[in-house]
N, C-alpha and C positions, 0 to 999 in steps of 0.2 A: 468527617469523612472516615469511614472505618477501614476501607481497603487500601493497602499499600500499592502505590504505583511502582512498577519495576521497569526501569529504563535499560534497554538492551541495545547496544550499538552494534551495527552490522556494516562495516566499511567495505562493502563489496562493490567492485566495479567490473566484474567479469561478465556480467550478463548483457553488456552493451559496449559501444565502441568509443565513447568519449571518456578520456581520463579526467579525473577530478571528483567524480561522484562519490568516491571512497572518503572524501573529506566531509561529507554531509553530516555524520554524527557529531563531529567537532564543531561544525558551524551551528548546529541546533543547540548544543550545550553552551556555546559562546553567546548565543542569543538569549540565554537565560531560561531555558525550558524548566529546569529543576526548581529554580526559585519561584517562577510564576505558578507552578503547580502546588508548591508548598504554601504559597499565599492563599490558595483555595482551601487549605486545611488538610491536604493529603499527606500522610506519611510517605516518604519516598526512599527508594533503594535504587542506586545506580550500579548495575552489574558490570559496567565497563563495556569494552568492545570484545566481541567474539573474534577469534583468530581467523583471518582471511588470507589465503596465499596472495603474495604480490604477483601481479600479472607477469612481470618480467622474469619471475622465478619459475613460472610454469609455461614458458613460451612454447614448449613442445606440444601444448594442448591447443594452440591457436586454431589449427584446422578443425578441431572439435568444438570451437567456440567456448573453450574452457569448461566443458561439461563435467569432467571428473571433479574439478575443483569446486564448481557450483554445487554438485551433489554433496561433497564433503561439508561445505559450509551450511547447506540447507538442513543436513542431518543435525548439525549442532544447533541451528536456530529452532528446529522442531523440538529438540530436547529442552532448550531454554524456555520456549513457550509452554510446553507441557508442564515443566516444573513450576513455572510462575502461576499457572492456573490452578494446579493441584495444591499450591501453597496459599491459595486464596488471594493472589495479587492480580493487579491489572497491568499487563505488559504493554509497553510502547516500544516498538521496534524502529530504530533510527537507521535509515538507509543513507547511502547505498542505493543500488538500483533495485527495480521492482521484482527481480528474480527471487529476492529474499522472501516474498510472500508464499512461495512454494513451501518453505519451512515454517513460517510464522503461522499461517492459517492451518497447516497440517497440525502443528503442535497445540494450538488453542482449541482444536476440535477433537483432540485425542480421546477425551472422556465423554464429551457430549457435543452435539452439533451446534452450529451457530449460523445465523444469517450474515451475509457479507454485503456491505455497501462498497463497491469498487468505483472510486472517484478518479477519473482519468480521461485525458484527451484521446487516448488510444484504446484499442480493444484488447490488446495482449492476448489475443485468441488465435494466434497462428500456431501451426504445427511445423515440424521439420520439413514437411513436404510443401507447405503453403508459404513459408516465410521467405520474403525476398532477401533478407539480410542474414538469417540464421542466428540472430541474437536471441538469447534465452529470455531476456526480460520481456520480449514481445510474445512469449509463449506461456507466461506464468499462469494466467487464468485458465487456459485450455488444459495445462498440465494438472491443475487442481481438480478439473472436471474429468480427469482420467485419460486425456488425449495427449500424446507426445512421446518423448523418450521414456522408456520403461523405468530406467533407474531414477528419473526425477518424479514420475508418477508415483513410484513406490517409496519415496522418502518417508521415513518414520514408520509407516505401516503400508501394506500393499493396497494399491487401488486408489480410486478417486476419493478426494477429501470433501468434495462438495457435490450437491446435485444442482441442476440448472435452476430449480425453483428457490434455491438458497441464495441466489446472487441477483443483485440489482446494480446496474452500471449507471453512472450519472456523469454527464459532461462530455460524452464521446463526440468527437468531430473529425477524427482522422483514422481511416481504416484502409488496409490493403485490400485489393480486389477480391482475392479468394477468402480472406479473413471476413469480409463483409457477408459473403454467402454463408460461411460457416456459422457466423454469429446469428444470422437470421434464422437458421435452422436449429439453433442450439436449445431453445427454450429459456434462455437467459433473458430477463427483462432489461432492456436498454433504453435509457432516456438520453437522447442526443441534445446538442445545443439548440436545435430547432424546437424540440419539445419544451425546453426551458424558456426559450424566447416566446413561444406561443402561450404557455400555460403558467409560467412563473415558478420560481424555486419553491415557494411554500407548498403549493398544490402537489408538485412533483415529489417533494420529500415526504409529505404526509402519505401519498399513495405508495411510495417505495416502502415505508415502514409497515403499511398495511399488507403489502405483498410479502413481506418477511415476517408477518405476524405469527406464523406457525413456529417460529424460533424465538425462544425467550432471550437469547443472547445475541448481541450484534458486534461484529468486527468491522471496523472502518479501515479500508486500505486506500490511503490518500497519496496519489502521485501528484506532486505539486505542479506538473505540467497541465493539470486540469485547469489551473488558473490562466487567465489571459497573460501573455508575456509582459504586458505593461505593468501588471501587478507582481508577477513572479518571473523575472527574467533569468534567474540562475538555474536553468534546466538544459539538458542536452538535446532534447527534441521538442522545442517550442512549437506551438500551433496557435495562430491567431484566432481570435473570436472565442476565447474561453471565459471561464467564470470571473466575474468581478469580485473584488475583495468582499463587498457586502453580500453578494449572493452566496459566496463560500461561507461567510460567517453565519448567515441565516440557516444554511444547511447544517452546520455544526450545532447551532443552538437548538434546532428542532430535534436532532438526534439526541442531544443531551437531555432534553425534556422527557424523552421516552423512558429514561432510566434503565436502558437495556445494554448500554455499552460495556463490552468486556475486554476490548483490546484494540490496538491501533498500529498501523504501519504509516510511517512518514518517510516517503522515498523520493529519489531522483533529484535531490538538491545538489547542484554542482557549484560550489563556492567560487571556482575559477572563472565561471561564466557570469557570476552575480555582480551586483552593484552594492558595495558596502554592506554585504550580508543581508540585503533587503529580503530575499526570498526565504531565508531561514527565519528571519524575524516574523514574517507573515505566517509561516508554518507554525511557529510557536503561538502566535495569536490564535490561530485556528484550533490548535490542540487544546489550549486552555479553555476556549469556548466549548469545545466538545466535552471537556471534563467538568463543565458546569459554571464557568464564569458568566455573569449576567451584567447587563448594562445598568440595571436599576435594582 
């Protein structure tokens, strides 16, 4: 393996309401992510954790859903992602909540575009006017497509970081009412759990890669709540009826076979809600499959 993997921790819990997701980077490291990737032959660089304001220290931002602090962190994530790609490395962003994708996907597309596989139980396609909660992690994808708070849309560089045809969503099963309408009209390809049930993971993944065939590079943004809670219980917003362990593994393996992977988000692991670090261990299993681990 010639490219160095760059592990970038982002212990952000500002984009949602459950405490504990900021412990996700530590849980993933404890589950052996670095050693497992090194066993595949990758040189590895752990950049540590980016600085994230403690929620209690920015309590005056509560009514703004911590938007100024999220903007500050996403600017740093953007620069870290940009630097990693420009140095020829493969960045893995360890979350933390999914708001970090505003920075990570912005940064890795600074010089050239990429297709995005957004693997998630939720749409993350709300805007400030459509969101029932106001939580920023539920607006991350819409923000990347140029819709939402201007200061978040403009993180790193002005305007949208993705076009609708650059995104394929897999595993969606929980949408807010307005969000559903917005997503239908967006032009983003969405494969729901019904699609997966009817057609199977192999066919869906192959089709997703074909739909992103116009982009040479692929970023995977994996929210572990895409998994069924029986497999991955340590998440703040569990939704029954998600991906099985084997379905998620097959998805990772097929993407790995494409040879197009350029970067990864691993987000929304909450060790406080987990059972013996089970969810982080599964996330590590999926990550090493995505980076090329094979059964035989």
